[in-house]
N, C-alpha and C positions, 0 to 999 in steps of 0.2 A: 459520308460514311455513316451507316446505321449505328446507333449506340447500343451496346450490350446492356440489356435491362438489369442484369444481375452482376454483383461483385464477382471478381475472380476468386474462386475458392482458395482458402489457405491450405496448403499441404500439411497434413498432420500424421503423427503416428497412429496406427490402428488402436482402437479402444482396448482390445485384448492384450496387445503388446505393452502399451504405455501404462496400464493399470498396475503393473508390477515392476516398473522401473522409474527412476527419477530424471530420465532424460527429458528434454523440452518437448512438450506436446506439439506445439505449432512449429513447423519446420522453416517457415519463411518463404517469401516470394523469390523466384528466380528473376534475373534481370528482364527476361522476356515477359514474364507475368507482370512485373512492376510497371514496365512501359505500357503494356496493354491496359492495365487498370488506370494508369495516369491519363491515358487517352480518352477515358470516359468523362473526364472533367470538362465542364462547360466554360471554365474560365470567366465566371460571372463578374460583371463590373462592380456590383455592390458587395461582393465578397462576404456573404453571410456566414460562411464557415469560420472566418477569422474571429467574428464576434462570439462564436461558440467555444473558442479556445481560451482557457483561463490565462495562458501566457502569450496570447495574441501572435502566434506564429503566422508568417505570411504564407499561408497554405497555397493559394493559387500560384505564387512564384515558384515555390519548391516543386510543386507538381508539374508546372510547365517545364522546368529543367529536367525532370525525370522523363518527360515525353521525348526529349531530344537526346537522352542518354547522358546528360551532364549530371551524373550522380554526386560528384564532389561539390559542384555548384549548388546542388539541392541541399547538401549537408551544410554548406556555409550559410545558406538562407535560414535553415532551421536553427543553427547555432546562434544566430543573432538574438533569438528569443528564448531558446531552451538549452539548459546545460546538461540535460539527461535524455537525449532523443531516443537512444536504444531502449531505455527503460520505459519511456512514455509510449513508444510504439507497441509495447507488449502489455502493459497493465492499465493504460488509460481507458476510461469508459467512453470511447469516442462516439459510441452509438447514442449517448445522451448529451453529447457536447458538440464538437465540430460537425460530425456527420449528421446530427439531427437537424442542422441548419442547411445542409447541402441542397441546393436547388434541384439537382437531379433526383433527389429523394422524394420530391413531390409526386413524380410519376413512376419512377423506378427505384431500385435500391441505390442508396447514396454511394458516392465514391468511397473506396476503402482507404481513407486518409491515414488511419493508424497503421494499416498494413504496409502502405508505401513508406511511411516515416520509419518504421522498423527496418525495412529493406535498405533505405538510404543510410541509416546509422550503421547497420551491419556491414554494408559495402565499404563505408569509410573506415571502420575499425579494421577491416581485413586488408585494405589497399593503400591507405594513406601513409606515405613515407616522408612527408615534408616536416618542416619545423614550424612550431607555433610562434607567431609574432607576439612577443611580450610587450605589454604596455609600459610606458614610463611610470616609475613610482611617483605617487603624489605625497608620500611621507606620512600618510595617516594609517593608523592601526585599528582594526575591528576584530572583535572576538565573536565567534559563532558557537552557540551551545547546541550540540546535536548534529550528527552527520546524516540525518534523514533527508528526504526530498526538499523540504523547505530550507534546511540549513545549507545543503549543497548548492541549491539554486542561489540563495542569498550570497554565499561565498563566491560562487562563480561570477555572478554579475558584478560584484564589487572588485574582484581581482582583475577583471577585464577593464576596469576603470583606473587601475593603478594602486589600489589599496593593498596593504599588507594584511592578509586575513589569516587568522589562526582558528581552526575548528577544533572544539573539544568534544570528544566522544567517550561516553561512559563504558562502552563495551570494547573488546579487543580488536574489533574489525570495523572499519568505516562503512556506512551505508544505512544505518538505522533500520527502519522497518523493511527496507529493500533487501537486507540480508537476513534479518531474524524472523520476519513475518511472512514473506512471500516465498512459496516453495520453489525449489530448483526447477521443477517441471514447468513452471510458469515464467520464472525469471532466473536464468542461470547466473550464479554468483560471479562468474568471470566477466559477465556483461557489466555488472555493477562495478567491479574492480577496474575495468577499463575506463568507465566514466569518471571514477574517482582519480585515476592516474592522469586523465586529461586535465582535471582541475589542478592537480599538483604541478603540471607543466606551466600553468598560468601563475604559479607562485603560491598557491594555497598550501598552508602548513596544516597537517592533521595530527593532533595528539590524542591517542587512544588511552583507555583505562584512566580517564579523568572524569570524576563525577562532580559536576558543578553543583554546589550546595553542600558538598562533603569534602572532596579533595581541595577545592577552591570555591569561594563564594563569588557571586556577581560583583560585589563591592571590591573584592580583592583583584578582580580582573581590571577594574578601573585603576586601582592602586599600582598595578603592574604596567600601566601605560596605555592600555586600550582606551580609545576615545568613544567608542560605541559598542554595544553588545546586542546581538540578535539571539533571542531564545527560540530555538526550534526543537525542543526536547521531546516532542511527540506526546502520545497518550498511551503509556505502557502499563497503567494500573488496571488490572482486570476486574470486571464486575462478576458477582455471583448472585444467585437467586435467594439466598438465605433460606433454603429448604433443608429438611432433615437429610443427613447423609453426605453433605458436601465435603466433610472432612475425611471421608473414607479413602483408603488407598485405591488408586485407579481413577480418581477424579482429578482432572487437569483444567486449568484455564487454557484457552486456545493459544494465548501468548506463550505460556510455558511449553506446551506441547510442540508448537511450531518452532520456537527458539531452539529446543533440544534437537529437533530434526534438521532445521535449516542451517543455523549458525554453528551448532555443535556437531553436526553430521552424525546424529545418533543412528541413522540408517546404515552406516558402514559397519562392517564386521569388527573392525579394530577400534571403533569409537569408544572413548572413555566415559561418554555421557549416557547414562541409562534412560530408557524410555520403554513404556509398556508395549509389548507386541501382543495385543489382545486379539482374539478371534472375532469378538462381537463388540462393536463400538457404537455409542450414541453420541451424536454431536448436537448440542442444543443451540439453536440459532439459525438464521437464514441468510446471512450476508456473505460477502466474498470470503471473509476469514473462515466462516463455517465450512464453505465449500473447500477451501484450502486444507483445513484440518481433516475433513472427511476423506478427501482424495489422498492425503498423506497417510492416513490410517490404513487405507487399502494397500498402499505401496509398502507399508510395514508388515503386511501379511494378513490383515483382517479378512475374514470370509464374509462377514455381514457388517455393513456400516449404514447407520440410520441417521438421517437429518430429521431432527425433531423441531417442528416449527408451529407456532400457535395460530398462524393465519393460513390462508390458502396459497396455492402456487402463484396466483395473480399478484398477491401482495409481497411475494418473496423478493427481498431487496437486492440479492446477488445479481450480477450481470447474467444475461440470458446465456451467453456463451459458456460461462462457468457452470451454470446449472445443466446445460445440455451435455457438457463434457463429463460432469459427475454422473449423470444418468447413464450415459453411454458406457462408463467404466463400471457401473454396477451399484452405485450408491442408491439406497432405498430412501424414500421420502415419507416420513410419518407426519402428514400435514394435518392442521387443525388439532394439534395435540399440545398439551402443556405439562411439564414435569411437576409432580407434587411431592415426590420423595425419591431419594436414591437409596436403593436397598442394599444391605450388606450382611456379612457374616463375620464371625471372629476368626482369628488365626486357627486354622485346623489343627496345628500342633499344640495349641494351648487355648482351648475354648473359653477359659476365664479371662483371657487377655482382651479387655474391652478397647484398648488403645491401638490394636493391631487389625482393625477391621478392613475387609476388602469388599469391593463392589461385586454384587451378584445380579443386579438388575436395576431398572428404573421404572417407577410407577408413573403412568401418564393418565391424564384425564382428557376426554374428547371435548372439543370446542365447536361452537358455531360462531358466526360473525354478526355482531350487533351494529349499532349506529357508528358513523365515522367519528374518529377522535379529532383533536385540534389540528392535526396535520392532514386530515382527510382520509386516513386509513380506517377501515372498519374495525371496531374493537372486538377482540376475541371474548366470547362468553362461554364459560365452562358449563358443561352439561352434567348436572348432578347425577351421581350414581353410575357414571360411565368409565370409572377407573379400570385400568388393566395394567399388567406388568409386561415389560420387555426384558428378555434375558440378555444382559450385556456384562462384560467384565471391566469396561472402561467408559467413562463419561467425560466428554470434553465440553466445557462451558464457553460458548462464543456469543455472548449477549452484550458485547460492547466493552469499551475501556474508557478510563478517565485519565486526565493529566496527572502525573506524579506530583504530590504536594511538596517535594523536597526543595525546589527552587523558591517557591512562594514562602515557605517556612523559614528560609535563610536569607531572604531579601526584603529588607524594610522598604515600605512604600510601593510595593508591587500589588496592585489590586487584582483580585480574581472574582469570578462569578460563583453562583451557588453550585455549579458542577465542577469547580476547580479550574476552569479555563481562565487563562490570563486575559484581562480586559484590555482591548486595544482600540485605537481609532481605525476604523475600517479602511479609510483611504490611504493610511500611512503605515499601519502596524505599530505606531508609537504606543507605549504603555504609560502608566501613571508615574513611572520613575524616569527622570530625565536621562536621556542617552541610551535607554533600554527599549528595544523593539522586540516584537514577537510575532510568530505566525505558525500556520500549520495546525496539527492536532493539539499542540499545547494551548491553543486558543479555542479551537472549534470542537475539540473532542475528535474521536476517530472519523476520518473522512478520506477522500481519495488522494492519491499521489499527486495528480495534476493540480488539485485545489491547493495542496500544501506548497507546491512549486509556485503557483500564482501568488500566494501570500509571501513567499520568500523573495519573489521578484518585486512585489510592491514595497516591501521593507527595504530592500537594497536601494531602490530609487530614493526612498525617504531618508535613509541613512546618508547617502551621498549629498542630498540637499542640506541635511542637518549639519554635517561636518564642514561643508563649504561655507555655511553661514557663520560657523564658529571658528 
């Protein structure tokens, strides 16, 4: 049978329709499409796709099961390695990981591994009626700080080995960045909720509204009887540019803007959480979070949304799919531009009120590309005298985040690097403090969901070995 050279297309909402609603953009494969896409797999003996997966899912096996219509068996295979398959199938950058290693991709488009994974997870969530087989308790207790992808993965892996795991979450809803950072149109929150409920069935206890470092300290967790602690507290501290006007009303960090929209449902008419519904919005940055913020602003009613990025489209770090979706929905790209000032005016009801300024625009300077930096990306070089103004009422800063310093400042003996990331042994996630392990964005700074999951998986294995020795 001849191989289809292209992936089967993902059904999606039309750009015109989806740009004004928060429903999921990608609609998912049907069983027929999933089977047809699985049949493109060559079932390679050397399995290069597995090496490209940070959590080492047995990709050829689960795809082989999909070929025969054994969707539940495929889910069982994925679940041996991943605690969040419905999440990964949606937000993982498969194109730079497993799919980039696919042998079929040498001549044709690679197998749509992520799309098939999403289908399998969704099929299981809709159809599975059985009971989860609980492991026998081993009597050990582990605390997990943060319920984002690294924390949930670590908790799930340990629970399946018989550990009594308690997850402490600072917010009122479990999921971390999956619920506060990624918009509903990319990752519906009921999907995250179902993944969390599955972990609870394995015995994982989740305590919300607990800020480790304030409500409780890491040392107090040990005093309470926990034998090991995993810190997966993420990187929620936003960065700003330190330019004039950043304190004006109408300037948000992407974290705040997305948290208000995603977790606090500010887009609903009855929401108690305010967020600016501006007609003209500038989003500074070029990553996936910037795309999320820009596309959310559109859905909140903006007529003009601009991505302001200081390099070219070639260097844009966001996933190609997200960039394409943003362009289709009407987001405009101000490329090779750098902000130099956010422009404002005083309260029109009281012109002397200097503390009540509002955004009226952003001043940009044009850039060219110079020599590559230490990471190989060409440095932006500002062009003198090329400044111009862009009329906007809202500016969203999406230039990165850092780990919150709260845990470090309240935990003696925990070493961090110059960026505030917790220093760990790469192969184990062990920190400088005995019994404390860490992973995900709290270590690396902002990165992908799947890399955070890989770190949680590594730490779970190391915690298991550590406690069995002690």
